[in-house]
N, C-alpha and C positions, 0 to 999 in steps of 0.2 A: 596670542601672547596676552598675559593678564594686563589689565588696564593700569595697575599701579606701576608695572615695569615700563610701560610705554611712556607714562608720565615722568618716571624717573629718568628715562633716556633723554627726554626733552630737557629736563633740568641739567643733566650732565652735559648735553650738547651746548647749552647756553654757557655753562661754567667753562667748558673747554674753549669756547670761542672768546671768552674774556681772559683766558690765561695767556702767558707770554709765548712768543713763537718758539723760544728755546725748549719750553716744556711741551708744547704741542708737537714739536718735531719728534720727541721721544715716544709719543703714542703712535702705534702703527696706523697707517691710513685705512687699512681694512677694518680695524676696530672702530675708528671714527665713522666709517661708512656704514658699519653695522648699526651703530647707535643712531645715525641719521635716518637710515631706512626703517628702523623699528620704533622711532619716537612718535608720540601723539602730536601731530601738527596743529591740532585745534586747541591744545592745552597751552595756556599762557600763565606760567608760574610767576609768582611775586617773590623773587629771591632777594633776601636782604644780605648784601655782601659786607655788612658791618658786624656788630657784636652778636646779633641774633641769627647768624647764618645757619647753624645747626637746627634751629627751631623753624626756619623758613623753608627748609627742603624736606623731602620725603626720606624716610629711613633707608629705603632702597637706593636712593641717590647717594647717601653717605657710604653705603656698602660698595657701590660701583666705584666711587671715587677712591675708596680705600684700596680696592683691587688695582685700579689704575696706578695709584701711588706705589703700591708694593711691586707690581710687575714691570712698570715702565719708567718711573720717575726717579727712583733712588738708585744709589750705586750698588754694585754687586756685593760689596762687603755688608752694607746695611741690609740688603735683601737676604743675605745668608743668615744674618742675626735674627731678622724677623721670622724667617722660616724655621729656625731652630726653636724660637719661642713658641711658634705655633705647634711644632711637633711635641714640645714639652706639655703644652696645654692639652693636646689630644691624648697623650699618654696618661695624664692625670684623669681625664674624662673616662678613658678606657678602663683604668683601674677602679674608678668609683662606680662604673656601670658594667663591670665585668660579669658576664652571665654566670660563670662558674662560681664566683664569689657570692652572687645573689642566691644561687641554689644552695651553696654550703650554709649560708646564714639561715635560709629557710629550713634546711634539714636540722641544723642545730636547734633552732627554735622549736621545731616540731618534736624533736627528741626530748628536749627539756619539758615541753608541755605534756608529752606522753608519760614521762617519768613522774611528773607531778600528778597526773591523772591516776597512775598506778598507785602512787602513795595515798592518794585521796580515796581510792576505791578498795582499800584493804578490807577484806571480808572478816567480820567479827562473828565468830561462831558462838551463837548463844544457845544455851541448853533450853530445851523445851520445858515447859512448866511442870509437866508430870515427872520428868527426869530429875529436876531439881528437888521436887517433893520426895521422890524415891531416895535420892542421895541423902537428904536430911533425915529421913526415917532410918536409913541404914547407919548413918553416923550416930544417931541417938542410941542404937543398939550395938554400935561398934562392930559392925559387920562390914568387911571389905567387899567392895564390888569387884566382880571378876570380869 
């Protein structure tokens, strides 16, 4: 397991031990045992439990705490609301990163650029110098070219 997660588990373990018994009871013992068995026992974090809490812990610790909160500590109604919000966010992400839309945009852009190229590459047929001269001579004598 990556070192940052083992350190985060240590921080979570310390935070869980400082939480109230009512909250700790809500977290399954198997989850707490998993955290305890995978934490870095040599790591001694300096967690500031006052105003700078978020700055004093690892980002992974905050993510694990958010999962614990979402899955174990809140009521079923609040959890349902959170899950709906997550689904909405995922749908928005899917829409913005939809592969089909990306390919459509690329196709439209390539079609537009190819039409611009076609317009730019219009062939201008220029008469050769000797044909111009011949036409001038014929026009002077008013002879139609066949």
